GUMARMI-637053 format. One record per residue (C-alpha): residue in three letters; x, y, z. Coordinates in steps of 0.5 Angstrom, whole numbers, padded with zeros to 4 digits, always signed. Layout:
N
ALAXYZ/...
// end
This chain:
766
MET-0001+0000+0000/ILE+0006+0005+0002/ASN+0009+0003-0005/LYS+0003+0006-0008/ARG+0002+0012-0006/LEU+0010+0013-0005/LEU+0009+0012-0013/VAL+0003+0016-0014/LEU+0007+0022-0010/LEU+0013+0021-0015/GLY+0007+0021-0021/VAL+0003+0028-0019/VAL+0011+0031-0017/PHE+0014+0028-0023/TYR+0008+0031-0027/THR+0008+0037-0024/ILE+0014+0039-0027/LEU+0013+0037-0033/SER+0007+0042-0033/TYR+0011+0046-0029/GLY+0016+0047-0036/GLN+0010+0048-0041/TYR+0010+0055-0043/GLY+0013+0060-0047/THR+0014+0067-0047/ILE+0012+0073-0052/LYS+0016+0079-0054/GLY+0015+0084-0059/PHE+0015+0091-0061/VAL+0009+0096-0063/TYR+0010+0101-0067/ASP+0006+0107-0072/LYS+0005+0104-0079/ASP+0006+0111-0082/ASN+0012+0114-0078/GLY+0015+0108-0074/GLU+0014+0112-0067/PRO+0013+0107-0062/CYS+0006+0107-0059/ILE+0008+0108-0052/PHE+0002+0103-0046/ALA-0001+0101-0051/SER-0005+0094-0048/VAL-0003+0087-0050/TYR-0007+0081-0048/LEU-0009+0074-0049/LYS-0015+0073-0051/ASP-0019+0069-0046/THR-0013+0069-0042/ARG-0012+0073-0036/LEU-0004+0074-0039/GLY-0003+0081-0042/ALA+0002+0087-0041/ALA+0003+0094-0043/THR+0008+0097-0047/ASP+0013+0102-0045/ILE+0016+0109-0047/ASN+0020+0104-0053/GLY+0014+0101-0055/TYR+0016+0094-0052/PHE+0012+0088-0048/SER+0014+0082-0046/ILE+0009+0076-0043/ASN+0011+0070-0040/ARG+0009+0063-0037/VAL+0004+0064-0044/PRO+0001+0056-0045/VAL+0003+0052-0050/GLY-0002+0052-0056/THR-0005+0057-0060/GLN-0006+0063-0057/THR-0010+0069-0060/LEU-0005+0075-0059/VAL-0010+0082-0058/ILE-0007+0089-0058/THR-0011+0095-0057/TYR-0009+0103-0057/VAL-0014+0109-0057/GLY-0015+0112-0065/TYR-0011+0106-0067/ASP-0015+0099-0070/SER-0014+0092-0066/ILE-0010+0088-0068/ALA-0012+0081-0067/ARG-0006+0075-0069/GLU-0005+0068-0067/ILE+0001+0066-0065/PRO+0003+0058-0064/ILE+0006+0058-0057/THR+0012+0052-0056/ASP+0014+0049-0049/ASP+0019+0054-0047/GLY+0019+0057-0053/LEU+0020+0065-0054/PHE+0016+0068-0060/SER+0017+0076-0062/GLU+0015+0080-0068/THR+0014+0087-0068/PHE+0006+0090-0069/TYR+0004+0096-0073/MET-0001+0099-0071/THR-0006+0103-0076/LYS-0009+0110-0075/SER-0017+0109-0075/SER-0021+0111-0080/PHE-0026+0116-0075/LEU-0024+0118-0068/LEU-0029+0116-0062/GLN-0032+0122-0058/GLU-0031+0119-0051/THR-0026+0112-0049/VAL-0028+0109-0043/VAL-0020+0106-0043/SER-0015+0111-0045/ALA-0007+0109-0045/GLU-0007+0115-0039/ARG-0011+0110-0035/GLU-0009+0104-0036/GLU-0003+0106-0034/MET-0006+0109-0027/ARG-0009+0102-0027/THR-0002+0098-0027/GLN+0003+0103-0025/VAL+0005+0105-0019/ARG+0007+0112-0020/THR+0006+0116-0014/SER+0007+0123-0013/VAL+0008+0122-0021/VAL+0006+0127-0026/LYS+0006+0125-0033/VAL+0007+0133-0038/THR+0006+0130-0045/PRO+0006+0135-0051/MET-0001+0135-0053/GLN-0002+0138-0045/ILE+0003+0143-0045/GLN+0000+0146-0052/ARG-0007+0146-0047/LEU-0003+0152-0044/PRO-0004+0160-0045/THR+0002+0161-0049/VAL+0007+0167-0048/GLY+0008+0169-0056/SER+0007+0164-0061/GLU+0010+0157-0058/PRO+0008+0154-0051/ASP+0014+0152-0047/LEU+0014+0146-0041/ALA+0017+0152-0036/GLN+0011+0155-0037/TYR+0006+0149-0035/LEU+0011+0145-0030/GLN+0008+0152-0025/VAL+0001+0149-0026/LEU+0003+0142-0022/PRO+0001+0140-0015/GLY+0006+0141-0010/VAL+0010+0146-0016/ILE+0012+0154-0013/PHE+0014+0158-0017/THR+0019+0165-0015/GLY+0017+0170-0020/ASP+0017+0172-0026/GLN+0023+0174-0026/GLY+0029+0171-0024/GLY+0024+0166-0021/GLN+0025+0158-0020/LEU+0022+0152-0018/TYR+0021+0149-0011/ILE+0018+0142-0011/ARG+0014+0141-0005/GLY+0020+0144+0000/GLY+0026+0143-0003/ALA+0030+0148-0007/PRO+0032+0148-0014/ILE+0039+0144-0012/HIS+0035+0138-0009/ASN+0032+0138-0016/LEU+0034+0132-0021/VAL+0033+0134-0028/THR+0035+0130-0034/LEU+0035+0130-0041/ASP+0035+0123-0045/GLY+0039+0120-0038/MET+0044+0126-0039/VAL+0044+0131-0032/ILE+0041+0139-0034/TYR+0044+0143-0028/ASN+0040+0149-0030/PRO+0034+0148-0035/PHE+0030+0155-0034/HIS+0033+0162-0037/SER+0032+0168-0033/ILE+0026+0170-0035/GLY+0021+0165-0031/LEU+0016+0164-0037/PHE+0022+0159-0041/SER+0026+0154-0041/VAL+0032+0151-0045/PHE+0028+0144-0048/ASP+0024+0145-0055/SER+0017+0142-0053/ASP+0015+0141-0060/ILE+0021+0135-0059/LEU+0019+0132-0053/GLN+0017+0126-0052/SER+0015+0125-0044/VAL+0016+0129-0038/ASP+0015+0125-0031/VAL+0016+0129-0026/TYR+0017+0125-0020/THR+0015+0130-0014/GLY+0017+0126-0009/GLY+0018+0119-0006/PHE+0021+0117-0013/ASN+0025+0110-0013/ALA+0032+0107-0013/GLU+0033+0109-0021/TYR+0034+0115-0019/GLY+0039+0118-0015/GLY+0043+0124-0012/ARG+0038+0129-0011/ILE+0034+0129-0005/SER+0027+0133-0006/SER+0025+0131-0013/VAL+0026+0128-0021/MET+0024+0131-0028/ASP+0025+0125-0033/ILE+0025+0129-0040/ARG+0025+0124-0046/MET+0026+0128-0053/ARG+0023+0124-0059/GLU+0027+0121-0065/GLY+0026+0125-0072/ASN+0021+0124-0077/LYS+0023+0117-0080/LYS+0018+0118-0087/ARG+0019+0126-0090/PHE+0023+0131-0088/ALA+0018+0137-0084/GLY+0019+0142-0080/LYS+0017+0149-0076/PHE+0019+0155-0076/SER+0016+0161-0071/ALA+0017+0168-0069/SER+0013+0173-0064/THR+0014+0179-0060/PHE+0019+0175-0055/GLY+0023+0170-0060/SER+0023+0166-0066/LYS+0024+0159-0067/LEU+0027+0154-0073/LEU+0025+0146-0072/LEU+0028+0142-0077/GLU+0027+0134-0078/GLY+0026+0128-0083/PRO+0030+0121-0085/LEU+0036+0120-0087/LYS+0034+0113-0089/LYS+0027+0112-0090/PHE+0022+0108-0086/LYS+0020+0102-0088/GLN+0017+0096-0084/GLY+0023+0091-0084/GLU+0029+0096-0085/ASN+0032+0100-0081/THR+0032+0107-0080/ILE+0036+0113-0079/SER+0033+0120-0078/TYR+0035+0127-0075/VAL+0032+0133-0071/VAL+0035+0140-0070/SER+0032+0145-0066/ALA+0034+0152-0065/LYS+0030+0158-0062/THR+0033+0164-0059/SER+0030+0170-0055/PHE+0030+0178-0059/LEU+0025+0181-0052/GLU+0031+0186-0050/GLN+0031+0189-0056/SER+0023+0188-0058/SER+0021+0190-0051/LYS+0025+0197-0053/LEU+0019+0199-0057/LEU+0013+0195-0055/TYR+0013+0194-0049/LYS+0017+0201-0046/TYR+0012+0202-0041/ILE+0016+0196-0037/ASP+0023+0199-0038/GLU+0025+0204-0043/ASP+0033+0201-0043/GLY+0028+0194-0045/LEU+0028+0187-0041/PRO+0035+0185-0041/PHE+0033+0178-0042/ASN+0036+0174-0049/TYR+0038+0167-0049/THR+0039+0162-0054/ASP+0038+0154-0055/LEU+0040+0149-0060/TYR+0039+0142-0060/GLY+0041+0136-0064/LYS+0039+0129-0065/LEU+0041+0124-0069/SER+0037+0116-0068/PHE+0039+0109-0072/VAL+0033+0104-0070/ASN+0033+0097-0072/PRO+0027+0094-0073/GLY+0028+0088-0068/GLY+0027+0094-0063/SER+0034+0096-0062/LYS+0036+0102-0063/PHE+0043+0108-0061/ASN+0042+0116-0061/VAL+0047+0121-0061/PHE+0045+0128-0058/GLY+0048+0135-0056/PHE+0045+0141-0054/LYS+0048+0149-0053/PHE+0044+0154-0048/ASN+0046+0160-0046/ASP+0044+0166-0042/ASN+0045+0173-0041/VAL+0041+0179-0037/ASN+0043+0185-0035/TYR+0040+0189-0030/GLN+0043+0196-0028/GLU+0041+0196-0021/ILE+0042+0190-0018/SER+0047+0186-0023/ASN+0050+0183-0029/LEU+0049+0175-0031/GLU+0051+0171-0036/TRP+0051+0163-0035/ASP+0052+0158-0042/SER+0052+0151-0042/TYR+0054+0145-0047/GLY+0054+0137-0047/ILE+0054+0131-0052/GLY+0051+0125-0050/GLY+0048+0118-0053/ASN+0043+0112-0051/PHE+0042+0105-0053/VAL+0036+0100-0053/ALA+0038+0093-0053/VAL+0034+0087-0053/PRO+0038+0081-0056/ILE+0035+0076-0060/GLY+0032+0069-0055/SER+0032+0073-0048/THR+0026+0077-0045/VAL+0031+0083-0042/MET+0032+0090-0045/ILE+0039+0093-0044/LYS+0039+0101-0043/ALA+0045+0105-0043/ASN+0047+0112-0042/MET+0053+0116-0043/SER+0054+0123-0043/TYR+0059+0129-0042/THR+0057+0136-0040/ASP+0059+0143-0038/TYR+0055+0149-0035/GLN+0058+0156-0032/ILE+0056+0162-0030/HIS+0058+0170-0028/ILE+0055+0174-0024/GLN+0057+0182-0022/ASP+0052+0185-0017/VAL+0051+0193-0015/ASN+0056+0192-0010/ASN+0062+0189-0015/THR+0062+0183-0011/PRO+0063+0177-0016/ARG+0061+0170-0017/GLN+0062+0165-0021/SER+0060+0157-0022/ARG+0063+0152-0026/ILE+0062+0145-0026/ASN+0063+0139-0031/GLY+0063+0133-0032/TYR+0061+0125-0034/ASN+0055+0120-0032/LEU+0054+0113-0034/GLY+0048+0109-0034/LEU+0046+0101-0035/ASP+0040+0098-0034/PHE+0037+0092-0035/VAL+0030+0091-0035/TYR+0027+0085-0034/PHE+0019+0085-0037/LEU+0015+0079-0032/GLY+0009+0080-0035/LYS+0006+0085-0031/ASN+0010+0084-0027/GLU+0018+0087-0028/PHE+0025+0087-0025/VAL+0030+0092-0026/TRP+0036+0093-0024/GLY+0043+0097-0026/ILE+0049+0101-0024/GLU+0051+0109-0026/THR+0057+0112-0023/LEU+0058+0119-0025/GLY+0064+0124-0024/PHE+0064+0133-0024/THR+0069+0137-0023/THR+0067+0144-0019/ASP+0070+0151-0020/PHE+0067+0156-0014/GLU+0069+0164-0013/PHE+0065+0168-0008/SER+0066+0174-0004/ASN+0061+0176+0001/SER+0060+0184+0003/VAL+0065+0185+0007/GLY+0070+0182+0002/ARG+0071+0175+0006/GLU+0073+0170-0001/ILE+0069+0163-0001/ARG+0073+0158-0007/GLN+0072+0151-0009/ASN+0076+0147-0014/ASP+0074+0139-0012/HIS+0073+0133-0016/THR+0068+0129-0014/THR+0066+0121-0017/GLU+0060+0118-0014/LEU+0058+0110-0016/ALA+0050+0107-0015/ALA+0048+0100-0016/TYR+0040+0099-0015/GLY+0035+0094-0015/LYS+0027+0095-0016/TYR+0021+0090-0017/LYS+0014+0090-0019/HIS+0009+0085-0018/ASN+0002+0085-0019/PHE-0003+0082-0015/GLY-0008+0083-0018/SER-0011+0090-0014/LEU-0005+0091-0011/LEU+0001+0093-0014/ILE+0008+0093-0010/GLU+0014+0096-0012/PRO+0020+0095-0007/SER+0027+0098-0009/MET+0034+0099-0006/ARG+0039+0104-0008/ILE+0046+0104-0006/HIS+0050+0110-0007/TYR+0057+0110-0006/TYR+0061+0118-0006/ALA+0068+0117-0007/SER+0071+0123-0006/ILE+0068+0123+0001/GLY+0068+0117+0003/ASP+0062+0116+0004/ILE+0057+0110+0003/SER+0049+0112+0003/PRO+0043+0105+0002/GLU+0037+0108+0001/PRO+0031+0103+0001/ARG+0024+0105-0003/LEU+0017+0103-0003/GLY+0012+0104-0007/ILE+0005+0101-0006/LYS-0003+0102-0009/TYR-0009+0099-0008/ASN-0014+0098-0013/PHE-0021+0098-0010/ASN-0025+0097-0016/GLU-0024+0101-0023/ILE-0025+0107-0021/PHE-0022+0108-0014/ARG-0014+0107-0013/ILE-0011+0108-0005/LYS-0003+0109-0006/PHE+0004+0111-0002/ALA+0011+0112-0004/GLY+0017+0113+0001/GLY+0024+0113+0002/LEU+0030+0115+0004/TYR+0035+0121+0000/SER+0042+0123+0000/GLN+0046+0128-0005/ASN+0053+0132-0005/LEU+0051+0137-0009/ILE+0051+0144-0005/ALA+0048+0151-0008/ALA+0052+0156-0009/ASN+0047+0160-0007/SER+0043+0161-0001/ASP+0036+0159+0001/GLN+0036+0165+0004/ASP+0037+0170-0002/VAL+0031+0173-0004/VAL+0032+0174-0012/ASN+0036+0168-0014/LEU+0039+0169-0020/PHE+0046+0166-0019/TYR+0045+0158-0020/GLY+0052+0156-0019/PHE+0054+0149-0016/LEU+0059+0146-0011/SER+0061+0139-0008/GLY+0060+0137-0002/SER+0065+0140+0004/ASN+0067+0138+0011/ASN+0068+0145+0012/ILE+0063+0145+0016/PRO+0061+0146+0023/SER+0062+0139+0028/THR+0056+0140+0032/PHE+0049+0142+0030/ASN+0044+0143+0036/GLY+0048+0139+0041/GLU+0050+0134+0037/PRO+0056+0131+0033/VAL+0055+0131+0025/THR+0058+0125+0023/HIS+0057+0127+0015/SER+0057+0132+0010/LEU+0052+0130+0006/GLN+0045+0133+0005/LYS+0040+0127+0006/SER+0032+0127+0007/GLN+0026+0122+0009/HIS+0019+0122+0005/ALA+0012+0119+0006/ILE+0007+0120+0001/ALA+0000+0118+0001/GLY-0007+0119-0003/PHE-0012+0116-0008/GLU-0014+0117-0015/LEU-0022+0118-0017/ASP-0024+0116-0024/ILE-0031+0121-0022/THR-0033+0119-0030/ASN-0029+0118-0036/LYS-0026+0124-0037/LEU-0027+0127-0029/ASN-0021+0125-0025/LEU-0020+0127-0018/ASN-0012+0127-0015/VAL-0011+0127-0007/GLU-0004+0127-0005/ALA-0001+0129+0002/TYR+0006+0128+0004/TYR+0012+0129+0009/LYS+0019+0131+0007/ASN+0024+0131+0013/PHE+0030+0134+0011/SER+0034+0131+0016/GLN+0041+0135+0015/LEU+0042+0141+0010/THR+0048+0144+0007/ASN+0048+0152+0006/ILE+0053+0157+0004/ASN+0055+0161+0009/ARG+0054+0168+0008/ASN+0056+0171+0015/LYS+0063+0169+0014/LEU+0068+0174+0018/TYR+0075+0169+0019/ASP+0078+0164+0015/ASP+0079+0157+0018/VAL+0086+0157+0022/SER+0090+0155+0028/GLN+0090+0163+0030/ASN+0082+0163+0029/LEU+0081+0156+0034/ASP+0077+0161+0038/LYS+0073+0164+0034/PRO+0065+0160+0033/ASP+0064+0156+0027/TYR+0058+0159+0024/LEU+0063+0165+0023/LYS+0069+0161+0020/LYS+0067+0155+0016/ASP+0065+0156+0009/PHE+0058+0152+0010/VAL+0053+0152+0016/ILE+0048+0146+0016/GLU+0041+0147+0017/THR+0035+0141+0018/GLY+0028+0142+0014/LYS+0020+0140+0015/ALA+0015+0140+0008/TYR+0009+0138+0009/GLY+0002+0139+0006/ILE-0004+0136+0001/ASP-0005+0138-0006/PHE-0012+0136-0010/LEU-0012+0135-0018/LEU-0018+0136-0021/LYS-0018+0134-0028/TYR-0023+0134-0035/ASP-0021+0132-0042/SER-0025+0132-0047/ARG-0024+0133-0055/LYS-0027+0140-0053/VAL-0025+0142-0047/TYR-0019+0141-0042/LEU-0021+0143-0036/TRP-0015+0143-0029/LEU-0016+0146-0022/VAL-0010+0145-0018/TYR-0010+0147-0010/SER-0004+0146-0006/LEU-0004+0148+0002/GLY+0003+0147+0005/TYR+0008+0148+0010/VAL+0017+0149+0009/LYS+0021+0150+0015/ARG+0028+0151+0017/PHE+0033+0150+0023/ASP+0039+0153+0023/GLY+0041+0151+0029/ILE+0039+0157+0033/LYS+0031+0159+0031/GLU+0026+0156+0027/TYR+0024+0160+0020/ALA+0021+0160+0014/PRO+0025+0160+0008/HIS+0023+0165+0002/PHE+0019+0160-0002/ASP+0014+0158+0004/ARG+0007+0159+0000/ARG+0001+0157+0005/HIS-0004+0157-0002/ASN-0003+0156-0009/VAL-0009+0156-0013/ASN-0008+0154-0021/PHE-0014+0154-0027/VAL-0013+0153-0033/GLY-0019+0152-0038/THR-0018+0151-0046/TYR-0024+0150-0051/LYS-0024+0148-0058/PHE-0028+0151-0063/GLY-0030+0153-0070/LYS-0030+0149-0076/GLU-0026+0142-0075/LEU-0024+0145-0069/SER-0019+0150-0071/TRP-0019+0156-0066/ASN-0017+0155-0059/ILE-0018+0160-0053/SER-0015+0158-0047/ALA-0013+0161-0040/ARG-0009+0161-0034/TRP-0011+0164-0027/ASN-0005+0162-0021/LEU-0008+0165-0015/GLY-0001+0164-0009/SER+0000+0167-0002/GLY+0005+0171-0001/PHE+0012+0169+0001/PRO+0015+0171+0007/PHE+0021+0176+0008/THR+0025+0179+0013/PRO+0023+0187+0015/THR+0027+0193+0015/ALA+0028+0194+0024/GLY+0032+0200+0022/TYR+0038+0204+0018/TYR+0044+0208+0022/GLU+0053+0209+0019/GLN+0057+0203+0018/MET+0064+0206+0018/PRO+0069+0201+0013/PHE+0073+0200+0019/TYR+0074+0193+0015/ALA+0078+0197+0009/ASP+0083+0201+0014/ILE+0084+0201+0022/ASN+0086+0208+0022/LEU+0080+0210+0018/ASN+0079+0217+0021/TYR+0070+0217+0022/TRP+0070+0224+0025/GLN+0072+0226+0018/GLU+0070+0221+0013/ASN+0062+0219+0011/GLY+0060+0212+0012/ASP+0056+0207+0008/LEU+0047+0206+0009/GLY+0048+0200+0014/ILE+0041+0197+0015/LEU+0038+0193+0022/TYR+0035+0188+0020/GLY+0028+0184+0023/ASP+0027+0177+0025/VAL+0029+0173+0019/ASN+0023+0173+0014/SER+0017+0174+0020/ALA+0013+0178+0016/ARG+0009+0176+0009/LEU+0009+0180+0001/PRO+0001+0181-0001/TYR-0001+0176-0005/TYR+0000+0174-0011/HIS-0005+0173-0018/ARG-0004+0174-0025/PHE-0009+0172-0032/ASP-0007+0170-0038/LEU-0011+0169-0044/THR-0009+0166-0050/LEU-0013+0165-0057/LYS-0011+0161-0063/LYS-0013+0160-0070/ILE-0011+0154-0074/ILE-0012+0155-0082/SER-0010+0149-0086/LEU-0005+0149-0092/GLY-0004+0143-0095/GLN-0004+0135-0092/ASN+0002+0137-0087/SER+0003+0144-0087/SER-0002+0150-0083/LEU-0001+0155-0081/GLU-0002+0158-0074/LEU-0004+0165-0072/THR-0003+0166-0064/ALA-0006+0172-0060/SER-0004+0172-0052/VAL-0004+0177-0046/THR+0000+0175-0039/ASN-0003+0179-0034/ILE-0009+0181-0037/TYR-0012+0185-0032/ASN-0005+0188-0030/ARG-0004+0186-0023/GLU+0002+0190-0019/ASN+0005+0183-0017/ILE+0012+0185-0012/PHE+0018+0182-0014/TYR+0022+0185-0009/PHE+0024+0191-0004/ASP+0029+0195-0006/ARG+0031+0198+0002/VAL+0036+0203+0000/ASP+0033+0207-0006/HIS+0026+0205-0001/ALA+0022+0203-0007/ARG+0018+0197-0009/VAL+0020+0193-0016/ASN+0014+0189-0019/GLN+0013+0183-0023/LEU+0012+0183-0030/PRO+0006+0188-0032/ILE+0001+0187-0037/MET+0004+0184-0044/PRO+0000+0183-0050/SER+0004+0178-0055/PHE+0004+0176-0063/GLY+0006+0170-0066/LEU+0005+0167-0072/SER+0009+0158-0073/LEU+0008+0155-0079/THR+0008+0147-0080/PHE+0010+0143-0085/
// end
């Protein structure tokens, strides 16, 4: 009896082992048949099964553990005809094919399941906003060109500090705490001095993922947020382009194939873009009421990309850029910066394997110089490389990613404070990182743990950084989510968080020249560190209306700021002097917490976007707690777009922004300041001193509320199958609100942000 039972048990085990091996795998790419562009987040599934996947940003998918036999593969994508293909699956076999989708002959007025909605259900993506070129087009424009910088200002959790010299602060993090990458290349300054424009051409953006916190282990070296920007490839079918001109500037975009796209053949394409501002010149004629000398903003942005695409899905890109900016405030400062870079990336899917290999490599250089009214020069330069290698395993609806990253850069910095004390740094820095991320789909529950080990070789410090993302789909319309983790960085801003007007945006590497203690406790490392916790929910109220709510908490457990109050050199003769008067840098801690509401309505004719953010940001310098200058309590952004007329060729869009006042340090009084530091034997009874200012408590007062209303009207005139003319009329600050920029304490004069500014433009697409 025992032997029979044993034989039956062995038979069951043997059959189970054989059955377990009777599976195959399907992988492939999904492209647009007309132009060869990848169909991103297309739905791929096996008919009459629960097996399926969504394509990634490259159009790639992989479905494993497919039962042996003939299976029907179905591919659906919004606006395209579905594909159904019978595929024979053999034991342990791998089926690989490239699929081409055809645009539908008619467009549905309503789509129950869109690519965006599918992504929300199948990806954790907590505290992430995906920005597309179509969304940017819906925002009121300045001149004739929409710009990423203008769109980022309406995102939940994002605070913008001004039209002139403004920077983006994301959920309590300073600009230095935000990682910006362009196709994997680090971009050190993505915005021009006039805060209406970025360095990127919106017409060639493929996607922008803005992580406002809680990002996974694929990203590191920053403690607040990530902006992952991807540029599309050039047109693979024909020569095309765009020329635009407005009262602000002009742009030229050219693209086309060097080897035309054909199914089953290699493709080579290019895209080049150039845009420039002539606002300083045009403003002397059109905006003379603002400043008789014109608005002192000039910039030029150049970008180019060459793409090689294999029909099997592998691709290689080479790209480069050159950006520069110049601003001349006659009574404040002269500033100019210049940046250039070259890089490449590739995607490879080996034959006979489901793994995708991605790599990027680049070199960038950024330098900035400023001369302010006190003739105290500041200059900063950073240049270096970054390399990354990823291995992505698509396991049906699950995914495993691991990779390595290294970067090295040189910083060269010089700064003089108001008493002539200099701070200099010339340093070389190397960082290494390894990371892994696993996403498992339990049906309604998605869990995404990840781990990053970041080694700062130059200072001999290692930072283990666990992170976690979770999403639970209660049903088809309601989802809850969470993300959190530990983060670190070595870069330091060359300006202080206490500066109100931050035109100078330079970089320093982490330094050991910091106080040895903070708040009575020993300082054990020189890194900046933070911890994030973010929770929220998504509700699909209707097929077109979606509500997203997120509460966040960021603990900046160690921050490093440049010491603007340094009076003494850090040498043995000054051992008796306190650290805060002799160290190059000071240590602070901080907290940021709040809640963001985003309500979005999206239909063919109407687009509505409403954001309300309630936020608190605090800093502690070891002596007192204060609010940094970007601590805005309430922030409201409303965007509305309406298309009308024959073939919806007319478009009217509006944006209204309301923000509570920023904190500032009030003036307590004035006194005569004698320059004894320049001459100890000064005859003070015969000389006139400088005007000295007595300051009140740091940021203890608040500026008035900020609000601005922008409006744009567009008309598209069709000139042919592939060409059109777009006419644009827009007004920025339409009711001429006098929003304060800063207050000149010496002249006792208020300086405002930009007043009402009408603009006109046209663009020709061909």
